[in-house]
DOTOR-557448 format. One line per field, with one value per atom (N, C-alpha, C): x, y, z; residue in one letter; residue number from 1; atom name. Coordinates in steps of 0.05 Angstrom, whole numbers, plus 5000, padded with zeros to 4 digits. Layout:
N
u = c(X/...)
v = c(Y/...)
w = c(Z/...)
residuo = c(A/...)
num = c(NUM/...)
atomo = c(CA/...)
//
This chain:
281
u = c(0728/0739/0718/0715/0694/0707/0708/0721/0702/0678/0659/0651/0648/0638/0660/0685/0707/0720/0737/0750/0766/0765/0781/0804/0825/0849/0846/0858/0859/0883/0899/0925/0924/0900/0897/0894/0910/0907/0898/0875/0863/0867/0884/0889/0876/0859/0849/0831/0817/0800/0812/0838/0852/0864/0865/0880/0909/0925/0954/0971/0960/0976/0997/1022/1043/1058/1051/1065/1093/1097/1124/1142/1167/1187/1200/1219/1231/1251/1266/1288/1312/1333/1358/1354/1340/1336/1319/1298/1281/1296/1313/1328/1347/1361/1379/1363/1339/1323/1316/1310/1304/1327/1351/1375/1380/1376/1382/1363/1337/1317/1306/1321/1313/1286/1284/1259/1235/1239/1217/1207/1220/1209/1182/1178/1153/1155/1134/1133/1129/1148/1146/1125/1102/1081/1078/1097/1095/1092/1104/1099/1069/1055/1026/1008/1016/1000/1016/1006/1021/1014/0992/0984/0967/0965/0947/0922/0899/0874/0873/0857/0854/0843/0825/0813/0835/0854/0875/0894/0899/0919/0908/0882/0870/0879/0884/0892/0869/0844/0820/0810/0802/0790/0765/0758/0735/0723/0699/0685/0694/0698/0705/0681/0685/0663/0656/0633/0624/0644/0655/0675/0700/0709/0732/0727/0704/0697/0698/0687/0687/0716/0732/0760/0775/0769/0781/0774/0749/0740/0755/0757/0771/0800/0814/0842/0845/0827/0828/0824/0806/0802/0826/0838/0861/0885/0888/0910/0907/0882/0876/0884/0878/0885/0915/0930/0959/0969/0957/0965/0962/0940/0936/0956/0960/0977/1006/1016/1045/1052/1033/1039/1045/1027/1031/1055/1058/1080/1107/1111/1137/1143/1123/1128/1134/1118/1121/1145/1150/1171/1198/1198/1223/1230/1211/1216/1220/1207/1210/1183/1183/1159/1152/1127/1118/1102/1111/1096/1081/1055/1039/1048/1048/1054/1030/1034/1012/1007/0983/0976/0965/0978/0969/0956/0931/0917/0918/0925/0927/0918/0915/0907/0927/0940/0957/0985/0988/1013/1011/1033/1033/1062/1066/1092/1095/1118/1125/1150/1157/1182/1206/1201/1223/1223/1205/1204/1177/1176/1151/1145/1120/1111/1088/1087/1065/1052/1028/1014/1029/1045/1060/1081/1088/1107/1095/1069/1056/1057/1046/1047/1076/1082/1109/1109/1131/1136/1159/1156/1178/1188/1213/1224/1229/1232/1239/1216/1191/1169/1151/1160/1146/1117/1112/1086/1084/1061/1056/1039/1047/1033/1019/0994/0978/0958/0960/0939/0920/0896/0878/0869/0874/0868/0886/0908/0925/0910/0890/0875/0858/0848/0835/0854/0879/0899/0906/0908/0914/0892/0867/0845/0842/0842/0835/0859/0883/0906/0926/0925/0945/0933/0906/0893/0894/0894/0897/0878/0852/0832/0825/0807/0798/0807/0792/0798/0825/0831/0857/0880/0876/0897/0905/0884/0889/0900/0891/0901/0930/0937/0965/0984/0975/0991/0995/0974/0976/0994/0990/1006/1035/1040/1068/1082/1069/1081/1084/1064/1067/1090/1094/1117/1144/1146/1170/1173/1150/1151/1160/1151/1161/1191/1201/1230/1244/1232/1244/1245/1223/1221/1241/1247/1266/1295/1299/1327/1337/1320/1330/1335/1317/1320/1346/1352/1377/1402/1402/1425/1427/1404/1404/1413/1403/1411/1441/1453/1482/1497/1487/1499/1497/1474/1471/1489/1494/1511/1540/1547/1575/1577/1556/1556/1556/1562/1559/1530/1524/1496/1482/1495/1483/1477/1496/1491/1471/1471/1451/1423/1420/1394/1385/1404/1398/1388/1401/1393/1365/1359/1332/1312/1318/1300/1295/1316/1312/1294/1298/1281/1252/1247/1220/1206/1222/1211/1204/1220/1214/1188/1183/1158/1135/1139/1118/1112/1133/1130/1115/1121/1107/1077/1072/1044/1029/1043/1032/1027/1047/1044/1020/1016/0993/0967/0966/0942/0935/0956/0951/0939/0950/0941/0915/0906/0881/0859/0867/0849/0823/0824/0799/0782/0794/0778/0765/0780/0770/0757/0757/0746/0759/0785/0800/0800/0793/0790/0813/0815/0836/0832/0807/0801/0813/0810/0822/0852/0865/0894/0902/0885/0890/0891/0875/0875/0902/0912/0938/0960/0958/0979/0979/0955/0954/0967/0962/0974/1005/1015/1044/1056/1042/1052/1052/1031/1028/1050/1061/1081/1109/1113/1140/1156/1182/1199/1197/1197/1196/1169/1147/1121/1121/1132/1132/1150/1173/1191/1178/1165/1151/1129/1114/1092/1101/1126/1137/1153/1153/1167/1197/1206/1235/1243/1269/1279/1280/1275/1276/1305/1315/1343/1343/1348/1347/1365/1389/1407/1396/1376/1364/1339/1332/1309/1314/1293/1295/1273/1253/1231/1228/1239/1236/1218/1222/1206/1178/1159/1132/1132/1147/1148/1159/1180/1192/1173/1160/1141/1118/1109/1088/1098/1122/1134/1137/1147/1152/1127/1107/1081/1070/1072/1062/1080/1105/1122/1112/1106/1095/1068/1051/1024/1026/1043/1045/1059/1080/1095/1081/1070/1055/1072/1098/1115/1138/1152/1174/1197/1202/1224/1221/1197/1192/1200/1206/1210/1238/1258/1285/1297/1291/1301/1332/1343/1372/1386/1376/1388/1385/1362/1358/1377/1386/1405/1434/1438/1465/1478/1463/1475/1472)
v = c(2972/2968/2956/2968/2960/2950/2924/2913/2901/2894/2881/2899/2887/2902/2916/2913/2926/2908/2919/2905/2881/2859/2835/2832/2819/2814/2790/2792/2769/2751/2759/2745/2726/2713/2694/2666/2647/2619/2603/2592/2579/2548/2537/2508/2494/2508/2497/2473/2471/2448/2426/2428/2409/2385/2386/2365/2371/2353/2359/2337/2319/2297/2309/2298/2308/2331/2340/2362/2355/2331/2320/2336/2330/2344/2366/2380/2403/2395/2374/2367/2385/2380/2395/2424/2429/2456/2472/2459/2472/2479/2461/2466/2489/2490/2513/2539/2538/2562/2571/2551/2557/2572/2561/2573/2601/2604/2629/2651/2644/2665/2666/2654/2657/2644/2618/2603/2617/2626/2638/2664/2676/2699/2693/2669/2661/2662/2656/2656/2628/2617/2590/2591/2580/2580/2552/2535/2508/2508/2528/2528/2533/2546/2552/2530/2519/2498/2473/2453/2428/2408/2412/2392/2406/2394/2404/2386/2398/2382/2362/2341/2320/2332/2351/2364/2377/2390/2404/2384/2361/2343/2322/2322/2302/2307/2284/2287/2286/2284/2283/2311/2317/2343/2347/2371/2377/2404/2408/2433/2453/2478/2498/2505/2509/2518/2547/2555/2583/2602/2595/2612/2614/2592/2592/2609/2607/2623/2653/2660/2688/2698/2680/2688/2692/2675/2678/2704/2713/2738/2761/2759/2779/2782/2760/2760/2773/2767/2778/2808/2818/2847/2861/2850/2862/2861/2839/2838/2859/2863/2884/2912/2916/2942/2946/2925/2927/2933/2921/2926/2956/2968/2996/3013/3008/3025/3022/2997/2993/2998/2992/2998/3027/3044/3073/3083/3073/3082/3076/3051/3044/3060/3064/3080/3109/3121/3150/3156/3139/3145/3132/3110/3096/3097/3106/3108/3082/3061/3034/3023/3005/2991/2971/2965/2946/2924/2899/2876/2864/2860/2850/2821/2815/2787/2769/2743/2724/2715/2708/2698/2670/2651/2623/2616/2608/2599/2569/2557/2528/2519/2492/2480/2459/2462/2441/2441/2433/2431/2439/2449/2455/2457/2461/2465/2495/2506/2533/2532/2555/2557/2555/2556/2554/2526/2508/2481/2476/2454/2447/2466/2468/2486/2473/2480/2470/2493/2488/2509/2519/2501/2509/2529/2534/2555/2582/2584/2610/2621/2644/2657/2663/2661/2668/2678/2692/2701/2686/2676/2662/2680/2691/2708/2694/2668/2653/2652/2651/2652/2677/2694/2720/2715/2696/2689/2690/2698/2697/2672/2656/2631/2634/2626/2631/2608/2594/2577/2594/2598/2617/2609/2584/2576/2590/2602/2618/2640/2651/2673/2663/2638/2626/2622/2613/2609/2636/2657/2683/2691/2687/2696/2678/2651/2633/2626/2626/2617/2639/2661/2682/2708/2709/2733/2757/2751/2773/2769/2775/2772/2799/2798/2822/2825/2840/2843/2856/2877/2890/2874/2857/2839/2820/2809/2792/2807/2832/2848/2855/2860/2866/2843/2819/2795/2795/2799/2799/2822/2846/2869/2865/2852/2847/2829/2807/2789/2802/2819/2834/2854/2863/2881/2868/2842/2828/2828/2827/2828/2856/2877/2904/2905/2893/2892/2878/2857/2842/2859/2873/2891/2913/2923/2945/2936/2910/2899/2896/2900/2898/2870/2851/2823/2811/2814/2802/2813/2839/2850/2840/2837/2827/2797/2782/2754/2751/2768/2767/2775/2795/2804/2782/2769/2748/2724/2718/2695/2701/2727/2734/2743/2738/2748/2725/2731/2712/2706/2685/2679/2702/2714/2736/2759/2767/2789/2782/2756/2748/2750/2742/2745/2774/2792/2820/2831/2823/2832/2821/2797/2786/2803/2811/2828/2854/2867/2892/2889/2866/2860/2857/2842/2838/2864/2880/2905/2924/2923/2940/2931/2904/2894/2902/2903/2913/2942/2957/2986/2989/2974/2975/2968/2949/2943/2966/2980/3004/3026/3029/3049/3042/3016/3008/3015/3010/3016/3045/3062/3091/3099/3088/3096/3083/3062/3050/3058/3075/3081/3093/3111/3124/3104/3089/3070/3048/3038/3016/3026/3052/3064/3051/3052/3040/3060/3049/3066/3060/3076/3072/3045/3036/3010/2988/2992/2973/2972/2995/2997/2981/2982/2966/2936/2927/2899/2892/2909/2905/2905/2923/2924/2898/2888/2862/2840/2840/2820/2822/2847/2851/2842/2846/2837/2807/2794/2765/2750/2762/2748/2759/2773/2782/2757/2758/2735/2730/2751/2747/2733/2741/2729/2700/2693/2665/2648/2660/2645/2639/2659/2656/2635/2635/2617/2588/2584/2557/2549/2566/2560/2564/2578/2582/2609/2611/2637/2656/2682/2702/2710/2704/2709/2728/2754/2774/2768/2756/2750/2729/2714/2693/2703/2729/2740/2740/2734/2735/2754/2761/2778/2803/2804/2828/2824/2839/2837/2848/2841/2852/2882/2895/2924/2936/2924/2934/2931/2909/2904/2924/2930/2950/2978/2984/3010/3015/2995/3000/2999/2984/2986/3015/3026/3054/3074/3069/3088/3089/3066/3065/3078/3074/3085/3116/3125/3154/3168/3155/3168/3165/3142/3138/3136/3133/3131/3112/3105/3087/3097/3123/3134/3131/3128/3124/3097/3079/3051/3040/3058/3049/3040/3015/3004/3001/2997/2993/3019/3041/3067/3074/3068/3074/3058/3035/3019/3026/3046/3055/3039/3024/3008/3022)
w = c(0607/0581/0562/0538/0520/0493/0489/0466/0446/0454/0436/0413/0389/0366/0351/0359/0346/0325/0308/0287/0298/0284/0292/0272/0281/0265/0247/0224/0205/0211/0231/0235/0259/0263/0284/0272/0282/0274/0299/0298/0321/0318/0335/0335/0358/0373/0398/0394/0372/0368/0352/0347/0329/0344/0371/0385/0384/0397/0399/0388/0372/0361/0343/0345/0329/0341/0365/0378/0384/0394/0397/0415/0413/0429/0414/0427/0415/0394/0399/0381/0384/0369/0372/0364/0341/0331/0351/0361/0380/0406/0415/0440/0436/0413/0407/0407/0397/0397/0425/0442/0470/0483/0479/0490/0479/0453/0440/0448/0451/0455/0483/0502/0530/0536/0528/0533/0521/0496/0480/0492/0511/0525/0537/0545/0558/0588/0602/0631/0641/0656/0667/0690/0684/0705/0717/0713/0725/0755/0770/0799/0805/0787/0792/0780/0757/0744/0744/0759/0762/0741/0727/0707/0686/0663/0642/0641/0637/0638/0616/0621/0600/0575/0577/0553/0536/0550/0535/0521/0534/0523/0504/0500/0482/0453/0439/0411/0392/0403/0386/0381/0356/0350/0368/0374/0391/0384/0393/0389/0411/0404/0423/0440/0465/0483/0477/0487/0483/0495/0518/0531/0514/0502/0485/0460/0449/0426/0432/0455/0463/0468/0481/0486/0459/0440/0413/0401/0404/0394/0408/0434/0450/0441/0438/0430/0403/0384/0357/0357/0374/0376/0388/0409/0422/0402/0388/0369/0347/0338/0318/0329/0355/0367/0368/0373/0374/0345/0325/0298/0291/0300/0294/0309/0335/0351/0344/0344/0339/0310/0291/0263/0259/0269/0266/0282/0307/0324/0312/0303/0292/0267/0250/0226/0233/0251/0256/0274/0294/0314/0308/0294/0288/0258/0241/0213/0199/0210/0198/0191/0171/0164/0186/0190/0211/0198/0203/0194/0218/0215/0238/0245/0270/0278/0275/0274/0275/0304/0310/0337/0333/0348/0347/0374/0373/0397/0398/0420/0422/0450/0452/0478/0485/0508/0519/0507/0481/0468/0439/0428/0399/0390/0364/0353/0344/0348/0339/0322/0311/0296/0314/0340/0360/0373/0364/0376/0388/0404/0418/0440/0447/0469/0484/0510/0527/0542/0552/0567/0591/0603/0627/0622/0597/0590/0592/0591/0589/0561/0556/0529/0522/0496/0487/0459/0452/0425/0413/0389/0375/0353/0356/0335/0308/0310/0285/0265/0275/0256/0260/0279/0284/0292/0309/0319/0349/0359/0388/0393/0413/0420/0447/0447/0471/0475/0498/0507/0523/0513/0525/0553/0561/0588/0608/0599/0616/0630/0616/0629/0653/0651/0674/0697/0690/0710/0724/0708/0720/0740/0732/0749/0774/0769/0791/0809/0799/0815/0820/0805/0808/0817/0820/0830/0811/0785/0765/0742/0747/0726/0714/0694/0681/0653/0637/0608/0603/0618/0613/0623/0643/0651/0628/0615/0592/0568/0564/0542/0547/0572/0578/0570/0575/0567/0537/0522/0493/0483/0493/0484/0492/0515/0523/0502/0494/0475/0448/0440/0415/0418/0442/0447/0440/0445/0436/0406/0392/0363/0354/0368/0362/0366/0387/0392/0369/0359/0337/0312/0307/0283/0284/0308/0312/0313/0313/0314/0342/0362/0390/0398/0391/0400/0389/0363/0354/0368/0374/0389/0417/0430/0458/0458/0439/0437/0434/0417/0414/0439/0453/0478/0499/0500/0521/0516/0491/0485/0493/0495/0502/0532/0547/0575/0595/0620/0642/0646/0662/0667/0681/0700/0715/0696/0679/0661/0639/0631/0612/0623/0648/0662/0663/0669/0671/0644/0622/0596/0589/0598/0594/0609/0634/0650/0635/0625/0611/0586/0573/0549/0557/0579/0588/0598/0612/0622/0600/0578/0555/0542/0541/0530/0548/0574/0593/0587/0582/0576/0550/0530/0504/0508/0527/0533/0545/0563/0575/0554/0536/0514/0497/0491/0475/0490/0516/0531/0530/0532/0531/0504/0483/0456/0448/0463/0458/0478/0497/0520/0510/0490/0481/0466/0448/0432/0449/0468/0485/0511/0515/0539/0564/0564/0587/0610/0633/0658/0676/0698/0718/0732/0734/0746/0728/0702/0683/0686/0689/0693/0718/0738/0762/0756/0738/0730/0717/0699/0686/0707/0726/0747/0764/0769/0784/0768/0741/0724/0724/0722/0722/0748/0770/0796/0798/0786/0789/0774/0752/0736/0742/0764/0772/0781/0776/0784/0814/0830/0859/0867/0854/0861/0853/0829/0820/0837/0845/0863/0890/0901/0926/0924/0902/0899/0897/0889/0887/0911/0932/0957/0955/0935/0932/0944/0951/0960/0937/0942/0922/0917/0892/0885/0861/0866/0844/0821/0826/0804/0785/0795/0778/0763/0768/0754/0723/0708/0679/0667/0683/0674/0690/0713/0730/0754/0775/0798/0793/0811/0808/0807/0825/0826/0801/0790/0765/0742/0741/0718/0719/0743/0746/0738/0748/0742/0712/0698/0669/0653/0662/0648/0650/0674/0678/0664/0662/0646/0617/0606/0579/0577/0597/0597/0600/0618/0622/0599/0587/0565/0539/0533/0508/0483/0485/0461/0465/0443/0444/0461/0460/0475/0505/0514/0543/0552/0534/0540/0536/0536/0532/0558/0566/0591/0590/0567/0565/0570/0560/0565/0595/0606/0635/0652/0642/0657/0651/0634/0627/0606/0590/0569/0542)
residuo = c(X/X/X/X/X/X/X/X/X/X/X/X/X/X/X/X/X/X/X/X/X/X/X/X/X/X/X/X/X/X/X/X/X/X/X/X/X/X/X/X/X/X/X/X/X/X/X/X/X/X/X/X/X/X/X/X/X/X/X/X/X/X/X/X/X/X/X/X/X/X/X/X/X/X/X/X/X/X/X/X/X/X/X/X/X/X/X/X/X/X/X/X/X/X/X/X/X/X/X/X/X/X/X/X/X/X/X/X/X/X/X/X/X/X/X/X/X/X/X/X/X/X/X/X/X/X/X/X/X/X/X/X/X/X/X/X/X/X/X/X/X/X/X/X/X/X/X/X/X/X/X/X/X/X/X/X/X/X/X/X/X/X/X/X/X/X/X/X/X/X/X/X/X/X/X/X/X/X/X/X/X/X/X/X/X/X/X/X/X/X/X/X/X/X/X/X/X/X/X/X/X/X/X/X/X/X/X/X/X/X/X/X/X/X/X/X/X/X/X/X/X/X/X/X/X/X/X/X/X/X/X/X/X/X/X/X/X/X/X/X/X/X/X/X/X/X/X/X/X/X/X/X/X/X/X/X/X/X/X/X/X/X/X/X/X/X/X/X/X/X/X/X/X/X/X/X/X/X/X/X/X/X/X/X/X/X/X/X/X/X/X/X/X/X/X/X/X/X/X/X/X/X/X/X/X/X/X/X/X/X/X/X/X/X/X/X/X/X/X/X/X/X/X/X/X/X/X/X/X/X/X/X/X/X/X/X/X/X/X/X/X/X/X/X/X/X/X/X/X/X/X/X/X/X/X/X/X/X/X/X/X/X/X/X/X/X/X/X/X/X/X/X/X/X/X/X/X/X/X/X/X/X/X/X/X/X/X/X/X/X/X/X/X/X/X/X/X/X/X/X/X/X/X/X/X/X/X/X/X/X/X/X/X/X/X/X/X/X/X/X/X/X/X/X/X/X/X/X/X/X/X/X/X/X/X/X/X/X/X/X/X/X/X/X/X/X/X/X/X/X/X/X/X/X/X/X/X/X/X/X/X/X/X/X/X/X/X/X/X/X/X/X/X/X/X/X/X/X/X/X/X/X/X/X/X/X/X/X/X/X/X/X/X/X/X/X/X/X/X/X/X/X/X/X/X/X/X/X/X/X/X/X/X/X/X/X/X/X/X/X/X/X/X/X/X/X/X/X/X/X/X/X/X/X/X/X/X/X/X/X/X/X/X/X/X/X/X/X/X/X/X/X/X/X/X/X/X/X/X/X/X/X/X/X/X/X/X/X/X/X/X/X/X/X/X/X/X/X/X/X/X/X/X/X/X/X/X/X/X/X/X/X/X/X/X/X/X/X/X/X/X/X/X/X/X/X/X/X/X/X/X/X/X/X/X/X/X/X/X/X/X/X/X/X/X/X/X/X/X/X/X/X/X/X/X/X/X/X/X/X/X/X/X/X/X/X/X/X/X/X/X/X/X/X/X/X/X/X/X/X/X/X/X/X/X/X/X/X/X/X/X/X/X/X/X/X/X/X/X/X/X/X/X/X/X/X/X/X/X/X/X/X/X/X/X/X/X/X/X/X/X/X/X/X/X/X/X/X/X/X/X/X/X/X/X/X/X/X/X/X/X/X/X/X/X/X/X/X/X/X/X/X/X/X/X/X/X/X/X/X/X/X/X/X/X/X/X/X/X/X/X/X/X/X/X/X/X/X/X/X/X/X/X/X/X/X/X/X/X/X/X/X/X/X/X/X/X/X/X/X/X/X/X/X/X/X/X/X/X/X/X/X/X/X/X/X/X/X/X/X/X/X/X/X/X/X/X/X/X/X/X/X/X/X/X/X/X/X/X/X/X/X/X/X/X/X/X/X/X/X/X/X/X/X/X/X/X/X/X/X/X/X/X)
num = c(1/1/1/2/2/2/3/3/3/4/4/4/5/5/5/6/6/6/7/7/7/8/8/8/9/9/9/10/10/10/11/11/11/12/12/12/13/13/13/14/14/14/15/15/15/16/16/16/17/17/17/18/18/18/19/19/19/20/20/20/21/21/21/22/22/22/23/23/23/24/24/24/25/25/25/26/26/26/27/27/27/28/28/28/29/29/29/30/30/30/31/31/31/32/32/32/33/33/33/34/34/34/35/35/35/36/36/36/37/37/37/38/38/38/39/39/39/40/40/40/41/41/41/42/42/42/43/43/43/44/44/44/45/45/45/46/46/46/47/47/47/48/48/48/49/49/49/50/50/50/51/51/51/52/52/52/53/53/53/54/54/54/55/55/55/56/56/56/57/57/57/58/58/58/59/59/59/60/60/60/61/61/61/62/62/62/63/63/63/64/64/64/65/65/65/66/66/66/67/67/67/68/68/68/69/69/69/70/70/70/71/71/71/72/72/72/73/73/73/74/74/74/75/75/75/76/76/76/77/77/77/78/78/78/79/79/79/80/80/80/81/81/81/82/82/82/83/83/83/84/84/84/85/85/85/86/86/86/87/87/87/88/88/88/89/89/89/90/90/90/91/91/91/92/92/92/93/93/93/94/94/94/95/95/95/96/96/96/97/97/97/98/98/98/99/99/99/100/100/100/101/101/101/102/102/102/103/103/103/104/104/104/105/105/105/106/106/106/107/107/107/108/108/108/109/109/109/110/110/110/111/111/111/112/112/112/113/113/113/114/114/114/115/115/115/116/116/116/117/117/117/118/118/118/119/119/119/120/120/120/121/121/121/122/122/122/123/123/123/124/124/124/125/125/125/126/126/126/127/127/127/128/128/128/129/129/129/130/130/130/131/131/131/132/132/132/133/133/133/134/134/134/135/135/135/136/136/136/137/137/137/138/138/138/139/139/139/140/140/140/141/141/141/142/142/142/143/143/143/144/144/144/145/145/145/146/146/146/147/147/147/148/148/148/149/149/149/150/150/150/151/151/151/152/152/152/153/153/153/154/154/154/155/155/155/156/156/156/157/157/157/158/158/158/159/159/159/160/160/160/161/161/161/162/162/162/163/163/163/164/164/164/165/165/165/166/166/166/167/167/167/168/168/168/169/169/169/170/170/170/171/171/171/172/172/172/173/173/173/174/174/174/175/175/175/176/176/176/177/177/177/178/178/178/179/179/179/180/180/180/181/181/181/182/182/182/183/183/183/184/184/184/185/185/185/186/186/186/187/187/187/188/188/188/189/189/189/190/190/190/191/191/191/192/192/192/193/193/193/194/194/194/195/195/195/196/196/196/197/197/197/198/198/198/199/199/199/200/200/200/201/201/201/202/202/202/203/203/203/204/204/204/205/205/205/206/206/206/207/207/207/208/208/208/209/209/209/210/210/210/211/211/211/212/212/212/213/213/213/214/214/214/215/215/215/216/216/216/217/217/217/218/218/218/219/219/219/220/220/220/221/221/221/222/222/222/223/223/223/224/224/224/225/225/225/226/226/226/227/227/227/228/228/228/229/229/229/230/230/230/231/231/231/232/232/232/233/233/233/234/234/234/235/235/235/236/236/236/237/237/237/238/238/238/239/239/239/240/240/240/241/241/241/242/242/242/243/243/243/244/244/244/245/245/245/246/246/246/247/247/247/248/248/248/249/249/249/250/250/250/251/251/251/252/252/252/253/253/253/254/254/254/255/255/255/256/256/256/257/257/257/258/258/258/259/259/259/260/260/260/261/261/261/262/262/262/263/263/263/264/264/264/265/265/265/266/266/266/267/267/267/268/268/268/269/269/269/270/270/270/271/271/271/272/272/272/273/273/273/274/274/274/275/275/275/276/276/276/277/277/277/278/278/278/279/279/279/280/280/280/281/281/281)
atomo = c(N/CA/C/N/CA/C/N/CA/C/N/CA/C/N/CA/C/N/CA/C/N/CA/C/N/CA/C/N/CA/C/N/CA/C/N/CA/C/N/CA/C/N/CA/C/N/CA/C/N/CA/C/N/CA/C/N/CA/C/N/CA/C/N/CA/C/N/CA/C/N/CA/C/N/CA/C/N/CA/C/N/CA/C/N/CA/C/N/CA/C/N/CA/C/N/CA/C/N/CA/C/N/CA/C/N/CA/C/N/CA/C/N/CA/C/N/CA/C/N/CA/C/N/CA/C/N/CA/C/N/CA/C/N/CA/C/N/CA/C/N/CA/C/N/CA/C/N/CA/C/N/CA/C/N/CA/C/N/CA/C/N/CA/C/N/CA/C/N/CA/C/N/CA/C/N/CA/C/N/CA/C/N/CA/C/N/CA/C/N/CA/C/N/CA/C/N/CA/C/N/CA/C/N/CA/C/N/CA/C/N/CA/C/N/CA/C/N/CA/C/N/CA/C/N/CA/C/N/CA/C/N/CA/C/N/CA/C/N/CA/C/N/CA/C/N/CA/C/N/CA/C/N/CA/C/N/CA/C/N/CA/C/N/CA/C/N/CA/C/N/CA/C/N/CA/C/N/CA/C/N/CA/C/N/CA/C/N/CA/C/N/CA/C/N/CA/C/N/CA/C/N/CA/C/N/CA/C/N/CA/C/N/CA/C/N/CA/C/N/CA/C/N/CA/C/N/CA/C/N/CA/C/N/CA/C/N/CA/C/N/CA/C/N/CA/C/N/CA/C/N/CA/C/N/CA/C/N/CA/C/N/CA/C/N/CA/C/N/CA/C/N/CA/C/N/CA/C/N/CA/C/N/CA/C/N/CA/C/N/CA/C/N/CA/C/N/CA/C/N/CA/C/N/CA/C/N/CA/C/N/CA/C/N/CA/C/N/CA/C/N/CA/C/N/CA/C/N/CA/C/N/CA/C/N/CA/C/N/CA/C/N/CA/C/N/CA/C/N/CA/C/N/CA/C/N/CA/C/N/CA/C/N/CA/C/N/CA/C/N/CA/C/N/CA/C/N/CA/C/N/CA/C/N/CA/C/N/CA/C/N/CA/C/N/CA/C/N/CA/C/N/CA/C/N/CA/C/N/CA/C/N/CA/C/N/CA/C/N/CA/C/N/CA/C/N/CA/C/N/CA/C/N/CA/C/N/CA/C/N/CA/C/N/CA/C/N/CA/C/N/CA/C/N/CA/C/N/CA/C/N/CA/C/N/CA/C/N/CA/C/N/CA/C/N/CA/C/N/CA/C/N/CA/C/N/CA/C/N/CA/C/N/CA/C/N/CA/C/N/CA/C/N/CA/C/N/CA/C/N/CA/C/N/CA/C/N/CA/C/N/CA/C/N/CA/C/N/CA/C/N/CA/C/N/CA/C/N/CA/C/N/CA/C/N/CA/C/N/CA/C/N/CA/C/N/CA/C/N/CA/C/N/CA/C/N/CA/C/N/CA/C/N/CA/C/N/CA/C/N/CA/C/N/CA/C/N/CA/C/N/CA/C/N/CA/C/N/CA/C/N/CA/C/N/CA/C/N/CA/C/N/CA/C/N/CA/C/N/CA/C/N/CA/C/N/CA/C/N/CA/C/N/CA/C/N/CA/C/N/CA/C/N/CA/C/N/CA/C/N/CA/C/N/CA/C/N/CA/C/N/CA/C/N/CA/C/N/CA/C/N/CA/C/N/CA/C/N/CA/C/N/CA/C/N/CA/C/N/CA/C/N/CA/C/N/CA/C/N/CA/C/N/CA/C/N/CA/C/N/CA/C/N/CA/C/N/CA/C/N/CA/C/N/CA/C/N/CA/C/N/CA/C/N/CA/C/N/CA/C/N/CA/C/N/CA/C/N/CA/C/N/CA/C/N/CA/C/N/CA/C/N/CA/C/N/CA/C/N/CA/C/N/CA/C/N/CA/C/N/CA/C/N/CA/C/N/CA/C/N/CA/C/N/CA/C/N/CA/C/N/CA/C/N/CA/C/N/CA/C/N/CA/C/N/CA/C/N/CA/C/N/CA/C/N/CA/C/N/CA/C/N/CA/C/N/CA/C/N/CA/C/N/CA/C/N/CA/C/N/CA/C/N/CA/C/N/CA/C/N/CA/C/N/CA/C/N/CA/C/N/CA/C/N/CA/C/N/CA/C/N/CA/C)
//
């Protein structure tokens, strides 16, 4: 995968050198947002990461490392690629205008339109402010603790979260939120899984449409598949020593996440990613 030298996005807000003073708690409004939006559609990686480093939690401003600066450049390029692909796709295939999301990079803790956030939540999309939140140290966690490294593994995570923004732009997230509020816990979890798998599919669709520009190879696709497997509910449950309980899944099994990423990659369009229709809904 070749990403260097390509257009960067103007929609990145980098808070990583600002410290975390004032991050605070979620409060009542933030907690309601958590309940409404399924924990921000983020990935709970607390079974994998037991603590946040002192550097991340410091309230003092600091200089970004060379690695952090390069990762910021990478994120900006991938976000720009999603702007090109999803902007054209939503207009051409759904007949709707597309507004680019914002990407917030942070370290340790930050505030979002959905409330407070920490690195242990993993990357997430907040529909209330239409921003993707990412602690870039998550990519080191993926590589060193979850066995899922590589550029396309990281790009898959970004495209997945932008996929939630696409869902929001298409009106899917508000409908799912309403359905979940009227459902049992088991059915609500299932609706969450379908939502996450569709975002995985959108990530695969993005990879297909960016394959030529970024020179994405089958080896790169293998990195994305490793990432999809690493963040499957069954994999995360096993890593925390818990029994695998499918009814408690909120993001989908490793196999399902891999399958829907590849459905998006092979199909290359929005119609390939209707997980709700596939489920008979």
